[in-house]
C-alpha positions, 0 to 999 in steps of 0.5 A: 061083181068085181069092177076096176077103174083106171085113171086119166090115160095120158098119151102113148106111155099110158096106152102102152103100159095098159096094153102090156099089163091090163089083160094079166091084171084082169086075170090075176085079180078076177076082174069082171069089168074095166072102166077107164077115163081116156080123154087124154089118151091121144097125144095128151089131148082127146081120143082118136078112133084108132087109139080108142080101138087099141084100148078096148082091145087091151081089155077096157070095157067102157071109156069115160071122158071130161073137159078134153072129150071133144079135143079130137071132135071129128073122131069123138063124134063117131065114137060116141055114136058107135063105141062104148065111149061116154062123155060127161052126162051134164054137158048142155042139151044138144051135145052128141052122146051120153054120160050114162050107159047100162051094161050086163056084167057076167055074174057067173056062167049063166047069170048077168047083173046090171051095172050103170056107169055114169060120167059127170063133170064138175063146175070149177075151172071147167067148160060150161056144164049143168050143175052136176049135183042136181043132175046126179040127183035125178039120175040116181033116183031114176036108176033106183026106180029102174031097179039098178043097184050097181052104180059107178060114177066117174066124177071129172073135176078140178076141185077136191071139195066138189068130189067130197060133196058128191060123196056126202050126197050119194054115200049109201046110194051108189056103189062107187065114186072115183074122181079124175082130172088132176092126174095126181093120185090122192091117198084117201081110198075108202068105203063110206056107208057102202060107197067106195070112194077116192078123190082122184085115182091119178094118171096112167102114163108118165110119172116122172114129169108134170101130170104126164107131160114133158116138164119143159113148158110147165116149168117155163110157164110157172117161171115166166107166165109164158106157156106153150104146147104141152107134149107127152114124152116118148120115153119116160117112167110110166105108171098104171093106177087102178081102183078095184071094187067088190060090189054085192047088191049095189054095195061096196064090200071091199076096195083096193088100189093097184099101182103098176110101175113100168120097171117093177114086176110086183104091184103096189097094193093099197087097201081101202079104209072102211068106215 
């Protein structure tokens, strides 16, 4: 199985570069299944029904979320019930939706294999959630008992240390762990004891501003302490960032990262370190 994961999609520039390139990348690299975090896909905050439909039609198979999942609450309540859209599974009891779904991914023309996609959120500087590490313990045990070998975790967190803890706890138990939320890609793509890992995949959207947003308000806040509404620029230099993982019997065998810049034809490829 070859699956891919796209980082935080930010606004129209992020959706546009996906729409223009994802189908070609899927074909070129023989990708079987695409996961994408899209909690910032609509104007930088949340996800609308319209934009969700656009992303799914562009070649994304399932959408994950994080602390901005419910920014477009009315639309999200519908999406969680009707589409392949997840929210962090460790939100408190009573919250609509789920952060775990099992998919049948084509192995060949006749066979399929199961893939569990898990969405979790960290605790530091995040909304109220259940402890993600204890939550993940229960999920992984149950998935193994159910015979699910291929397990992918999108861990949406502010603290790099929380993401590393997740790796140390679940290496050799899950297929891949990818961090999201900071919008800043890290240079630590690796395979550790059969688990592919990256602390943060980085945003898909504007790369020439501040975490995908126009730089004016962030600069103003940094200098004066007075903030404002963050806006996604209509015109910018964009980037698509994607982690690609080859999985056999639940174990990551190879991984690499693709960076597609809007003004370049060739992709930047970074291979995973293998321990």
